[in-house]
N, C-alpha and C positions, 0 to 999 in steps of 0.2 A: 515512490517518486520519480521522477525521470532522468537521472543526470546529463544537464544543459551541455558536459563536453562532452562526452559521449554520445554512440547511439544507445547505448542500451540505461533506460530509462529508471531513475529509482524515484519509483513513489510513492510516499510514504504518509502514514495516516492514523489519526486517531478519532476518538468518536466516545457520544452519548450513547448511554444503554439502549440498543437495538430498539426497546420498546419504544420509546420516543418517538419513532417513526412506522415502526412498522402498520400503524394503521389508515395509513396515505399512501394511495397507489392512483396515480394519475398516468398517461397514454403515454405525454412527451414531456421536456423539460420546461420550466418557470422558471429563469434565469433573472436572481436581484446578481446589483452590483454594488459591493458596500466602498464606502469612504472610510478612512483612516480612523476614524475615530470606533467604527465601527466596527472593522476590523481587527484593532486592536483589543478591543472587548472579547470580539467572539472568539481570540486565537487564545485566548488567559483566562478566560473562566469556561464553566460546565462540561469538563471533560477532566480526565486527571494525567495525560498523556506530560506535559509536561512534568507533572509529580514523579511520577516514574523513569523518569531518566537516569540514570545510574552514572557513575564518575565518568567513565567514556567518552558517553552520549553528551556529558555536560563541557568537557573537557575540550571535543573535538568538534564542538559547533563553536562554543564562547571563544575558543583558540584559547585559554589559558589557563593554569595549574591552581588547584588551590582554590576554587570560586565557589562562591557562598549560593546551593541550591534555592535562597532565593532570590537571589540575582538572576534569576533564568528565564521568570517573565518580563523581568524590566530589561530586556537582550533580546528577547521576542519584539515586544514591544517597538523598541528602534527600531526594527528592522521593516517594521510595515510601511510600506510607499503607497502611493497616488495611481488610482487605476483612470487613465483619463476616458475621456468620448471619444478618443478615435481606438483605444486598444478596447471599450465594453461592446466598440462596433464587430471589429475585430469576432470578439469573442463571441456573440451574440451570433456572425454571419454561418461560425462551427456550428452554435446550438439552432440554430433556425434548420444548418444540411443534416444534422442528425433526428431532427423532428422530422422532418421531410423521409427520411429512411424509414423511423420506426411508425409512423404512420402509413405509409406506401406498403409496408411488410407485415403490421398489425403486430409489431414484435409486444407479447407481455413484459411489462418490465417493474419492478414495484420501487419505480422514480418520488421521491420526497417531494414535497404540494410544491416546496419551492428549494432552487437550491441554488446557495451563496454564491459568487465570484469577490474572489478577495485579490491583493498585492499585495510581495512581499520582498525583499534585496534578497530571500532566500538565504542567505547568510546562514541562516537558522537551520537551515537542511541539506548544506554541503554545495551551495548553489547551485540545485537543481531547478531540471525549467518547471517542477509543477508537483502537488502533491496533493491528497484532503484533511480536513478534519473534519469530525463530525458528521453532517450532511453537505459540507460546503468543499471548491476550488478554491485551494491556491495556489495562484502562479508568481508567476518571473518574469518582469515587462521585459527584459529581455527576450523572454521565449515565444510572445506573443506576436516577434517582428523577426526572431531568428529560426524559431524549429521550425522543422524539414517539413512536418504535416501537422496542423494546429488541432484539425480533426482528426484525428486518430489519436493527440495529444487529449485532447478534452474528452476525447469517448473512452480511455484508457482510465482517469481519474473518475469518469464517473461511472466507471463497474466499481471501485472501492465505494462509492456514496451507495452503492445499490446491495452488494455482499452488508455493508454496516445499514444502515433500512431493514431488512426482513433476512432474519437465520434462515429462513428453511429453503429462500431463492439460493442464499449461499451455502447449504451446505448441497443443492441440486449441483451448481454447481461444481463444488472441487469431487463430485464424484464424479463427471465426466473425465477427470486425471488419478482415479484410483485414491483420494483423499476421503478421509470420514471424520468428521465434526465433535467435539465431547462438548458436554455440557455444562463444564466447566476450563477454564482459562489451564491450565500446566505452569505446574509452583516450578520455579527454580531456586536453586543455592541464592544465595545475595554473591557469593562472592563470582559465578556467572555473569548476573545481574550486571555487576560492574564492569563488564568484560562487552554486555552485549550492543549492539546498534538498534537502537528503536526504528521503528520503520513507521511513521505518522499513517501508510496505510494500512497497517497490520493491526489494528485496535486490539486482535483478541488472538494469542498462539494456544487454538484452542482444537488445530490440525492435526494430524500425521494419516500416515501412511505405511506400509509392508512393503519392506524391498528386500529381495536376496544381496546380503550380503556375507561373506566368506564362506557361500553355498548354506546359510542358512535363510529363516526370513526373519526380520529385525523390523519391530513398530517405531519409526522416526517420525519427528516433527522435522522441521526447519528453522531454523534460526539465522541469519547473519551474526556476526559478531569479529571483536578482534582478540589474535593472538599473544598483544605485546600493549605495553603501554603507551596511549596517547605522547607525541612526543613532536609535534605541529605538523597543520596540514590540515584536511576535511577529512571524511570516515569514509569517505572513497579510496582513500589509497590508505586504506588496509584491510578494508570488508574483507571477510573470509563466509561460506558461505556451506555449512554446516549441518549432515543429518544427523539428528540425535538424540539416541536410543531414551525411551519412553517406557513408562508405567502406565499404559491407559487407563487400568484401575483405579490405580491411586492420583491419575493425573498427575506422576510427577515424573524426573528425569528419572534416567535409570545413574546411579551412582555407580564408582570404581574408583577404591583409593582417596573417595571422599571427592570427586569429581566426575562433571557429566561423560558420560561417551561419545565422541565425536567423530561421525565419519566426513567423508567428502562424498560430492556428487560420485564420484569415478568410482570410488567403491563399491554402490551400487550396481549388480549388473543388467537391472530390469528400469534402472530412471528414467531413461529418455522413452523406452516402452511405455509407460504412464503416463511423464508429460509430453511426447514429441518432442518435437526438433523446430516449431517453427519460430521461436524465440530462442535468444541469447540469454536472456532477462529471468532468469531461474534462480532466484533467490530466495524465492517465497511460492507456494502453490496461489497468492493472492497477485502478483506478479505475472506467473504465466497463463491466466486467463483472462488477467486485464488486456497483456497483450491482444491474445486471442479473440477477443471480445472490441475489439476496438479494429481490429479487422472486418470483422462482421458487420459492426456499424457502418465500416467503410466501404465496404463493396467489396473486402477478396473472401472470398468463401471457399480455396482452391486444397487446405491444410484439416485431415479430418478432424481437427478439434474444433477449427472453425465451423464446422457444415454439422459437429456433436451441438456445438455450445447454439447456432442458430436453427436448429429443430429441435432444442430446450426455448428456443427463448418462445418459440409460436406457437405454443399448444396455451 
């Protein structure tokens, strides 16, 4: 999800099992536009994203303490907004532009048969510009008219749909920046889950890379989290990015004195050697790649990573 206020966007998302969509591959985006009832139903059924929110997630989104988990879906439903004909026209213009690029270059992308677009107030995701759920793209109506480059925003969100739709595509993309994907999600202790900040665009925490930290090679997964309890405001003001040590064989975090071993990005000597410096949106490999993918679809392939992505999707 992209933060609407800042230039570094935070695109969050969740998903159905990838097997629900992996069978269908089309060359271009066939967008459909949901009304309020369709959107409310889509966002509150069919996946486990909302059910997996920890304490910090719930409090920082609903902005209250002592909130019942049962009220989460009611809150999300209350944020659904009308997607006007003018808004759908602007979005469809972006889709048409991206489709032209995809067809002209013959890009081979695992796009689902239909890509739903829908709108909310975005209070449920910290007033971000957009995020994804399952194979759909959720937008903030204000972003449709006020975001700097709407084509790039839609292309960024599309990348999340593609990696969710096809695990092989995800693994192929992640490999470009030195990340590997595991066969199952990394298990985290409840105490850490309750301080994690969920990203709707990262439906599976099953990737890691090996970084050089303090002169040693260390396997780490990337997580966003808060190191303090919620006291008010959105999660963006609390957000920290951690390289968290993992045991890749057990698919668990490495614990020391019962707590995860967390390093900052600056602790890894080779972090930017792996992921490049083309975006400052470095909270997750998913977001790093999504920004660079958007550059490719919007005609900017000057960086080494963008060139690598273009080559990978041209096969």
